[in-house]
HTML snippet that shows the backbone in 3Dmol.js (N, CA, C, O; Angstrom):
<script src="https://3Dmol.org/build/3Dmol-min.js"></script>
<div id="view" style="width:600px;height:400px;position:relative"></div>
<script>
const pdb = `
ATOM      1  N   MET A   1      25.412  12.809   3.358  1.00  0.00           N
ATOM      2  CA  MET A   1      24.271  11.833   3.153  1.00  0.00           C
ATOM      3  C   MET A   1      24.327  11.451   1.658  1.00  0.00           C
ATOM      4  O   MET A   1      24.349  12.296   0.763  1.00  0.00           O
ATOM      5  N   ASN A   2      24.348  10.141   1.454  1.00  0.00           N
ATOM      6  CA  ASN A   2      24.347   9.689   0.066  1.00  0.00           C
ATOM      7  C   ASN A   2      22.885   9.487  -0.421  1.00  0.00           C
ATOM      8  O   ASN A   2      21.934   9.705   0.330  1.00  0.00           O
ATOM      9  N   ARG A   3      22.742   9.081  -1.649  1.00  0.00           N
ATOM     10  CA  ARG A   3      21.418   8.967  -2.356  1.00  0.00           C
ATOM     11  C   ARG A   3      20.603   7.961  -1.614  1.00  0.00           C
ATOM     12  O   ARG A   3      19.429   8.239  -1.374  1.00  0.00           O
ATOM     13  N   GLU A   4      21.110   6.804  -1.220  1.00  0.00           N
ATOM     14  CA  GLU A   4      20.384   5.767  -0.588  1.00  0.00           C
ATOM     15  C   GLU A   4      19.825   6.198   0.779  1.00  0.00           C
ATOM     16  O   GLU A   4      18.678   5.897   1.108  1.00  0.00           O
ATOM     17  N   ASN A   5      20.632   6.891   1.554  1.00  0.00           N
ATOM     18  CA  ASN A   5      20.225   7.391   2.825  1.00  0.00           C
ATOM     19  C   ASN A   5      19.112   8.508   2.696  1.00  0.00           C
ATOM     20  O   ASN A   5      18.170   8.554   3.488  1.00  0.00           O
ATOM     21  N   ALA A   6      19.261   9.357   1.714  1.00  0.00           N
ATOM     22  CA  ALA A   6      18.263  10.309   1.482  1.00  0.00           C
ATOM     23  C   ALA A   6      16.906   9.720   1.052  1.00  0.00           C
ATOM     24  O   ALA A   6      15.833  10.184   1.440  1.00  0.00           O
ATOM     25  N   LEU A   7      17.025   8.695   0.246  1.00  0.00           N
ATOM     26  CA  LEU A   7      15.786   7.942  -0.173  1.00  0.00           C
ATOM     27  C   LEU A   7      15.164   7.222   1.025  1.00  0.00           C
ATOM     28  O   LEU A   7      13.941   7.162   1.156  1.00  0.00           O
ATOM     29  N   ALA A   8      15.978   6.700   1.859  1.00  0.00           N
ATOM     30  CA  ALA A   8      15.364   6.095   3.032  1.00  0.00           C
ATOM     31  C   ALA A   8      14.723   7.099   4.010  1.00  0.00           C
ATOM     32  O   ALA A   8      13.708   6.779   4.629  1.00  0.00           O
ATOM     33  N   ALA A   9      15.273   8.252   4.152  1.00  0.00           N
ATOM     34  CA  ALA A   9      14.674   9.301   4.916  1.00  0.00           C
ATOM     35  C   ALA A   9      13.394   9.780   4.308  1.00  0.00           C
ATOM     36  O   ALA A   9      12.404   9.972   5.014  1.00  0.00           O
ATOM     37  N   ILE A  10      13.391   9.978   3.021  1.00  0.00           N
ATOM     38  CA  ILE A  10      12.193  10.367   2.292  1.00  0.00           C
ATOM     39  C   ILE A  10      11.093   9.313   2.413  1.00  0.00           C
ATOM     40  O   ILE A  10       9.920   9.650   2.576  1.00  0.00           O
ATOM     41  N   TRP A  11      11.477   8.026   2.331  1.00  0.00           N
ATOM     42  CA  TRP A  11      10.470   6.944   2.425  1.00  0.00           C
ATOM     43  C   TRP A  11       9.869   6.937   3.785  1.00  0.00           C
ATOM     44  O   TRP A  11       8.660   6.744   3.906  1.00  0.00           O
ATOM     45  N   ALA A  12      10.690   7.147   4.886  1.00  0.00           N
ATOM     46  CA  ALA A  12      10.191   7.119   6.254  1.00  0.00           C
ATOM     47  C   ALA A  12       9.202   8.353   6.452  1.00  0.00           C
ATOM     48  O   ALA A  12       8.159   8.235   7.095  1.00  0.00           O
ATOM     49  N   SER A  13       9.578   9.470   5.891  1.00  0.00           N
ATOM     50  CA  SER A  13       8.760  10.686   6.070  1.00  0.00           C
ATOM     51  C   SER A  13       7.406  10.468   5.300  1.00  0.00           C
ATOM     52  O   SER A  13       6.347  10.766   5.851  1.00  0.00           O
ATOM     53  N   VAL A  14       7.437   9.970   4.081  1.00  0.00           N
ATOM     54  CA  VAL A  14       6.237   9.822   3.354  1.00  0.00           C
ATOM     55  C   VAL A  14       5.363   8.732   3.998  1.00  0.00           C
ATOM     56  O   VAL A  14       4.139   8.859   4.024  1.00  0.00           O
ATOM     57  N   TYR A  15       5.994   7.652   4.524  1.00  0.00           N
ATOM     58  CA  TYR A  15       5.216   6.604   5.138  1.00  0.00           C
ATOM     59  C   TYR A  15       4.608   7.177   6.420  1.00  0.00           C
ATOM     60  O   TYR A  15       3.444   6.867   6.675  1.00  0.00           O
ATOM     61  N   CYS A  16       5.269   7.970   7.240  1.00  0.00           N
ATOM     62  CA  CYS A  16       4.645   8.479   8.422  1.00  0.00           C
ATOM     63  C   CYS A  16       3.489   9.422   8.111  1.00  0.00           C
ATOM     64  O   CYS A  16       2.437   9.374   8.748  1.00  0.00           O
ATOM     65  N   VAL A  17       3.710  10.278   7.120  1.00  0.00           N
ATOM     66  CA  VAL A  17       2.567  11.198   6.821  1.00  0.00           C
ATOM     67  C   VAL A  17       1.340  10.397   6.273  1.00  0.00           C
ATOM     68  O   VAL A  17       0.199  10.636   6.670  1.00  0.00           O
ATOM     69  N   SER A  18       1.622   9.446   5.350  1.00  0.00           N
ATOM     70  CA  SER A  18       0.501   8.712   4.836  1.00  0.00           C
ATOM     71  C   SER A  18      -0.143   7.808   5.877  1.00  0.00           C
ATOM     72  O   SER A  18      -1.345   7.549   5.810  1.00  0.00           O
ATOM     73  N   LEU A  19       0.644   7.321   6.847  1.00  0.00           N
ATOM     74  CA  LEU A  19       0.122   6.567   7.971  1.00  0.00           C
ATOM     75  C   LEU A  19      -0.904   7.397   8.700  1.00  0.00           C
ATOM     76  O   LEU A  19      -2.024   6.941   8.929  1.00  0.00           O
ATOM     77  N   VAL A  20      -0.539   8.610   9.068  1.00  0.00           N
ATOM     78  CA  VAL A  20      -1.445   9.518   9.850  1.00  0.00           C
ATOM     79  C   VAL A  20      -2.739   9.817   8.964  1.00  0.00           C
ATOM     80  O   VAL A  20      -3.871   9.782   9.446  1.00  0.00           O
ATOM     81  N   LEU A  21      -2.484  10.105   7.672  1.00  0.00           N
ATOM     82  CA  LEU A  21      -3.683  10.416   6.829  1.00  0.00           C
ATOM     83  C   LEU A  21      -4.576   9.221   6.671  1.00  0.00           C
ATOM     84  O   LEU A  21      -5.797   9.361   6.735  1.00  0.00           O
ATOM     85  N   VAL A  22      -4.015   8.044   6.467  1.00  0.00           N
ATOM     86  CA  VAL A  22      -4.875   6.849   6.219  1.00  0.00           C
ATOM     87  C   VAL A  22      -5.595   6.477   7.550  1.00  0.00           C
ATOM     88  O   VAL A  22      -6.782   6.156   7.506  1.00  0.00           O
ATOM     89  N   VAL A  23      -4.972   6.506   8.640  1.00  0.00           N
ATOM     90  CA  VAL A  23      -5.602   6.178   9.909  1.00  0.00           C
ATOM     91  C   VAL A  23      -6.719   7.169  10.169  1.00  0.00           C
ATOM     92  O   VAL A  23      -7.821   6.764  10.541  1.00  0.00           O
ATOM     93  N   ALA A  24      -6.460   8.488   9.980  1.00  0.00           N
ATOM     94  CA  ALA A  24      -7.519   9.542  10.206  1.00  0.00           C
ATOM     95  C   ALA A  24      -8.681   9.308   9.188  1.00  0.00           C
ATOM     96  O   ALA A  24      -9.849   9.444   9.551  1.00  0.00           O
ATOM     97  N   LEU A  25      -8.365   8.969   7.961  1.00  0.00           N
ATOM     98  CA  LEU A  25      -9.448   8.756   6.957  1.00  0.00           C
ATOM     99  C   LEU A  25     -10.287   7.537   7.297  1.00  0.00           C
ATOM    100  O   LEU A  25     -11.512   7.564   7.176  1.00  0.00           O
ATOM    101  N   PHE A  26      -9.616   6.450   7.731  1.00  0.00           N
ATOM    102  CA  PHE A  26     -10.333   5.288   8.095  1.00  0.00           C
ATOM    103  C   PHE A  26     -11.170   5.458   9.380  1.00  0.00           C
ATOM    104  O   PHE A  26     -12.252   4.889   9.525  1.00  0.00           O
ATOM    105  N   ASP A  27     -10.648   6.225  10.257  1.00  0.00           N
ATOM    106  CA  ASP A  27     -11.404   6.565  11.459  1.00  0.00           C
ATOM    107  C   ASP A  27     -12.579   7.401  11.096  1.00  0.00           C
ATOM    108  O   ASP A  27     -13.671   7.130  11.595  1.00  0.00           O
ATOM    109  N   HIS A  28     -12.449   8.389  10.274  1.00  0.00           N
ATOM    110  CA  HIS A  28     -13.575   9.257   9.816  1.00  0.00           C
ATOM    111  C   HIS A  28     -14.598   8.409   9.135  1.00  0.00           C
ATOM    112  O   HIS A  28     -15.789   8.585   9.394  1.00  0.00           O
ATOM    113  N   LEU A  29     -14.210   7.496   8.280  1.00  0.00           N
ATOM    114  CA  LEU A  29     -15.178   6.691   7.557  1.00  0.00           C
ATOM    115  C   LEU A  29     -15.772   5.588   8.421  1.00  0.00           C
ATOM    116  O   LEU A  29     -16.737   4.953   7.994  1.00  0.00           O
ATOM    117  N   GLY A  30     -15.235   5.324   9.638  1.00  0.00           N
ATOM    118  CA  GLY A  30     -15.830   4.317  10.493  1.00  0.00           C
ATOM    119  C   GLY A  30     -15.299   2.909  10.156  1.00  0.00           C
ATOM    120  O   GLY A  30     -15.947   1.915  10.484  1.00  0.00           O
ATOM    121  N   VAL A  31     -14.178   2.824   9.533  1.00  0.00           N
ATOM    122  CA  VAL A  31     -13.580   1.475   9.177  1.00  0.00           C
ATOM    123  C   VAL A  31     -13.028   0.854  10.470  1.00  0.00           C
ATOM    124  O   VAL A  31     -12.309   1.479  11.250  1.00  0.00           O
ATOM    125  N   GLN A  32     -13.408  -0.403  10.639  1.00  0.00           N
ATOM    126  CA  GLN A  32     -12.949  -1.044  11.910  1.00  0.00           C
ATOM    127  C   GLN A  32     -11.401  -1.306  11.898  1.00  0.00           C
ATOM    128  O   GLN A  32     -10.787  -1.402  10.835  1.00  0.00           O
ATOM    129  N   PRO A  33     -10.815  -1.413  13.086  1.00  0.00           N
ATOM    130  CA  PRO A  33      -9.330  -1.609  13.134  1.00  0.00           C
ATOM    131  C   PRO A  33      -8.933  -2.937  12.548  1.00  0.00           C
ATOM    132  O   PRO A  33      -7.777  -3.136  12.175  1.00  0.00           O
ATOM    133  N   TYR A  34      -9.893  -3.863  12.462  1.00  0.00           N
ATOM    134  CA  TYR A  34      -9.660  -5.203  11.857  1.00  0.00           C
ATOM    135  C   TYR A  34      -9.203  -4.983  10.382  1.00  0.00           C
ATOM    136  O   TYR A  34      -8.427  -5.789   9.869  1.00  0.00           O
ATOM    137  N   TRP A  35      -9.649  -3.954   9.726  1.00  0.00           N
ATOM    138  CA  TRP A  35      -9.216  -3.690   8.333  1.00  0.00           C
ATOM    139  C   TRP A  35      -8.074  -2.670   8.289  1.00  0.00           C
ATOM    140  O   TRP A  35      -7.224  -2.727   7.400  1.00  0.00           O
ATOM    141  N   THR A  36      -8.056  -1.757   9.227  1.00  0.00           N
ATOM    142  CA  THR A  36      -7.077  -0.676   9.159  1.00  0.00           C
ATOM    143  C   THR A  36      -5.646  -1.103   9.466  1.00  0.00           C
ATOM    144  O   THR A  36      -4.695  -0.654   8.826  1.00  0.00           O
ATOM    145  N   VAL A  37      -5.516  -1.985  10.465  1.00  0.00           N
ATOM    146  CA  VAL A  37      -4.235  -2.459  10.866  1.00  0.00           C
ATOM    147  C   VAL A  37      -3.537  -3.235   9.758  1.00  0.00           C
ATOM    148  O   VAL A  37      -2.406  -2.887   9.419  1.00  0.00           O
ATOM    149  N   PRO A  38      -4.116  -4.219   9.199  1.00  0.00           N
ATOM    150  CA  PRO A  38      -3.485  -5.015   8.084  1.00  0.00           C
ATOM    151  C   PRO A  38      -3.050  -4.054   6.919  1.00  0.00           C
ATOM    152  O   PRO A  38      -1.956  -4.163   6.366  1.00  0.00           O
ATOM    153  N   PHE A  39      -3.964  -3.126   6.596  1.00  0.00           N
ATOM    154  CA  PHE A  39      -3.704  -2.214   5.486  1.00  0.00           C
ATOM    155  C   PHE A  39      -2.473  -1.386   5.736  1.00  0.00           C
ATOM    156  O   PHE A  39      -1.628  -1.241   4.853  1.00  0.00           O
ATOM    157  N   VAL A  40      -2.359  -0.834   6.944  1.00  0.00           N
ATOM    158  CA  VAL A  40      -1.241   0.016   7.319  1.00  0.00           C
ATOM    159  C   VAL A  40       0.039  -0.750   7.431  1.00  0.00           C
ATOM    160  O   VAL A  40       1.099  -0.206   7.122  1.00  0.00           O
ATOM    161  N   ILE A  41      -0.006  -2.022   7.868  1.00  0.00           N
ATOM    162  CA  ILE A  41       1.203  -2.825   8.000  1.00  0.00           C
ATOM    163  C   ILE A  41       1.664  -3.462   6.739  1.00  0.00           C
ATOM    164  O   ILE A  41       2.867  -3.554   6.497  1.00  0.00           O
ATOM    165  N   VAL A  42       0.730  -3.918   5.904  1.00  0.00           N
ATOM    166  CA  VAL A  42       1.053  -4.669   4.686  1.00  0.00           C
ATOM    167  C   VAL A  42       1.040  -3.834   3.431  1.00  0.00           C
ATOM    168  O   VAL A  42       2.022  -3.786   2.690  1.00  0.00           O
ATOM    169  N   VAL A  43      -0.095  -3.167   3.194  1.00  0.00           N
ATOM    170  CA  VAL A  43      -0.218  -2.544   1.923  1.00  0.00           C
ATOM    171  C   VAL A  43       0.386  -1.194   1.812  1.00  0.00           C
ATOM    172  O   VAL A  43       0.965  -0.878   0.772  1.00  0.00           O
ATOM    173  N   LEU A  44       0.287  -0.360   2.832  1.00  0.00           N
ATOM    174  CA  LEU A  44       0.876   0.996   2.829  1.00  0.00           C
ATOM    175  C   LEU A  44       2.403   1.062   2.507  1.00  0.00           C
ATOM    176  O   LEU A  44       2.822   1.853   1.662  1.00  0.00           O
ATOM    177  N   PRO A  45       3.211   0.235   3.181  1.00  0.00           N
ATOM    178  CA  PRO A  45       4.630   0.324   2.846  1.00  0.00           C
ATOM    179  C   PRO A  45       4.955   0.033   1.357  1.00  0.00           C
ATOM    180  O   PRO A  45       5.859   0.633   0.776  1.00  0.00           O
ATOM    181  N   PHE A  46       4.191  -0.904   0.768  1.00  0.00           N
ATOM    182  CA  PHE A  46       4.397  -1.200  -0.652  1.00  0.00           C
ATOM    183  C   PHE A  46       3.967  -0.082  -1.526  1.00  0.00           C
ATOM    184  O   PHE A  46       4.600   0.203  -2.542  1.00  0.00           O
ATOM    185  N   MET A  47       2.874   0.574  -1.140  1.00  0.00           N
ATOM    186  CA  MET A  47       2.368   1.675  -1.897  1.00  0.00           C
ATOM    187  C   MET A  47       3.419   2.868  -1.872  1.00  0.00           C
ATOM    188  O   MET A  47       3.682   3.526  -2.879  1.00  0.00           O
ATOM    189  N   VAL A  48       3.956   3.070  -0.709  1.00  0.00           N
ATOM    190  CA  VAL A  48       4.938   4.183  -0.609  1.00  0.00           C
ATOM    191  C   VAL A  48       6.262   3.872  -1.423  1.00  0.00           C
ATOM    192  O   VAL A  48       6.847   4.729  -2.084  1.00  0.00           O
ATOM    193  N   ALA A  49       6.663   2.581  -1.307  1.00  0.00           N
ATOM    194  CA  ALA A  49       7.873   2.145  -2.038  1.00  0.00           C
ATOM    195  C   ALA A  49       7.641   2.253  -3.574  1.00  0.00           C
ATOM    196  O   ALA A  49       8.517   2.693  -4.320  1.00  0.00           O
ATOM    197  N   PHE A  50       6.424   1.833  -4.016  1.00  0.00           N
ATOM    198  CA  PHE A  50       6.119   1.913  -5.456  1.00  0.00           C
ATOM    199  C   PHE A  50       6.046   3.371  -5.920  1.00  0.00           C
ATOM    200  O   PHE A  50       6.394   3.671  -7.062  1.00  0.00           O
ATOM    201  N   ALA A  51       5.588   4.298  -5.030  1.00  0.00           N
ATOM    202  CA  ALA A  51       5.496   5.687  -5.399  1.00  0.00           C
ATOM    203  C   ALA A  51       6.876   6.273  -5.511  1.00  0.00           C
ATOM    204  O   ALA A  51       7.057   7.190  -6.311  1.00  0.00           O
ATOM    205  N   LEU A  52       7.871   5.815  -4.768  1.00  0.00           N
ATOM    206  CA  LEU A  52       9.212   6.312  -4.773  1.00  0.00           C
ATOM    207  C   LEU A  52      10.133   5.657  -5.734  1.00  0.00           C
ATOM    208  O   LEU A  52      11.304   6.032  -5.801  1.00  0.00           O
ATOM    209  N   THR A  53       9.659   4.660  -6.514  1.00  0.00           N
ATOM    210  CA  THR A  53      10.542   3.890  -7.398  1.00  0.00           C
ATOM    211  C   THR A  53      11.213   4.817  -8.475  1.00  0.00           C
ATOM    212  O   THR A  53      12.346   4.526  -8.859  1.00  0.00           O
ATOM    213  N   PRO A  54      10.585   5.890  -8.966  1.00  0.00           N
ATOM    214  CA  PRO A  54      11.316   6.726  -9.955  1.00  0.00           C
ATOM    215  C   PRO A  54      12.596   7.414  -9.419  1.00  0.00           C
ATOM    216  O   PRO A  54      13.466   7.836 -10.181  1.00  0.00           O
ATOM    217  N   PHE A  55      12.668   7.504  -8.093  1.00  0.00           N
ATOM    218  CA  PHE A  55      13.820   8.213  -7.477  1.00  0.00           C
ATOM    219  C   PHE A  55      14.969   7.243  -7.106  1.00  0.00           C
ATOM    220  O   PHE A  55      16.026   7.696  -6.667  1.00  0.00           O
ATOM    221  N   GLN A  56      14.784   5.967  -7.268  1.00  0.00           N
ATOM    222  CA  GLN A  56      15.796   4.989  -6.923  1.00  0.00           C
ATOM    223  C   GLN A  56      16.850   5.028  -8.019  1.00  0.00           C
ATOM    224  O   GLN A  56      16.524   5.183  -9.196  1.00  0.00           O
ATOM    225  N   SER A  57      18.155   4.883  -7.617  1.00  0.00           N
ATOM    226  CA  SER A  57      19.214   4.815  -8.549  1.00  0.00           C
ATOM    227  C   SER A  57      19.196   3.511  -9.322  1.00  0.00           C
ATOM    228  O   SER A  57      18.823   2.469  -8.783  1.00  0.00           O
ATOM    229  N   PRO A  58      19.583   3.562 -10.539  1.00  0.00           N
ATOM    230  CA  PRO A  58      19.620   2.352 -11.343  1.00  0.00           C
ATOM    231  C   PRO A  58      20.647   1.374 -10.826  1.00  0.00           C
ATOM    232  O   PRO A  58      21.698   1.778 -10.327  1.00  0.00           O
ATOM    233  N   ARG A  59      20.362   0.119 -10.938  1.00  0.00           N
ATOM    234  CA  ARG A  59      21.275  -0.966 -10.417  1.00  0.00           C
ATOM    235  C   ARG A  59      22.482  -1.046 -11.353  1.00  0.00           C
ATOM    236  O   ARG A  59      22.295  -1.044 -12.569  1.00  0.00           O
ATOM    237  N   ARG A  60      23.736  -1.119 -10.826  1.00  0.00           N
ATOM    238  CA  ARG A  60      24.854  -1.305 -11.631  1.00  0.00           C
ATOM    239  C   ARG A  60      25.047  -2.759 -11.914  1.00  0.00           C
ATOM    240  O   ARG A  60      25.035  -3.572 -10.990  1.00  0.00           O
ATOM    241  N   ARG A  61      25.230  -3.125 -13.189  1.00  0.00           N
ATOM    242  CA  ARG A  61      25.368  -4.521 -13.562  1.00  0.00           C
ATOM    243  C   ARG A  61      26.883  -4.779 -13.741  1.00  0.00           C
ATOM    244  O   ARG A  61      27.621  -3.938 -14.257  1.00  0.00           O
ATOM    245  N   GLY A  62      27.305  -5.956 -13.301  1.00  0.00           N
ATOM    246  CA  GLY A  62      28.615  -6.358 -13.444  1.00  0.00           C
ATOM    247  C   GLY A  62      29.642  -5.765 -12.393  1.00  0.00           C
ATOM    248  O   GLY A  62      30.855  -5.946 -12.503  1.00  0.00           O
ATOM    249  N   VAL A  63      29.078  -5.062 -11.396  1.00  0.00           N
ATOM    250  CA  VAL A  63      29.953  -4.539 -10.334  1.00  0.00           C
ATOM    251  C   VAL A  63      29.785  -5.379  -9.140  1.00  0.00           C
ATOM    252  O   VAL A  63      28.656  -5.597  -8.701  1.00  0.00           O
ATOM    253  N   SER A  64      30.887  -5.886  -8.564  1.00  0.00           N
ATOM    254  CA  SER A  64      30.780  -6.743  -7.402  1.00  0.00           C
ATOM    255  C   SER A  64      30.811  -6.008  -6.160  1.00  0.00           C
ATOM    256  O   SER A  64      30.729  -6.606  -5.087  1.00  0.00           O
TER     257      SER A  64
END
`;
const viewer = $3Dmol.createViewer("view");
viewer.addModel(pdb, "pdb");
viewer.setStyle({}, {cartoon: {color: "spectrum"}});
viewer.zoomTo();
viewer.render();
</script>
């Protein structure tokens, strides 16, 4: 497994765990699905990707 595949697996794991936690939190707080679904589909993936940016490999410049 190379670095990109490991990062993809970590991203999927973190997204799934955060998905469960966010949905449980929103359900506990009584937030309507009208707000929960867009948050989970649009915002949460970007938050997970942003949290994992320090682990991404630097881009190689000048390599085709």
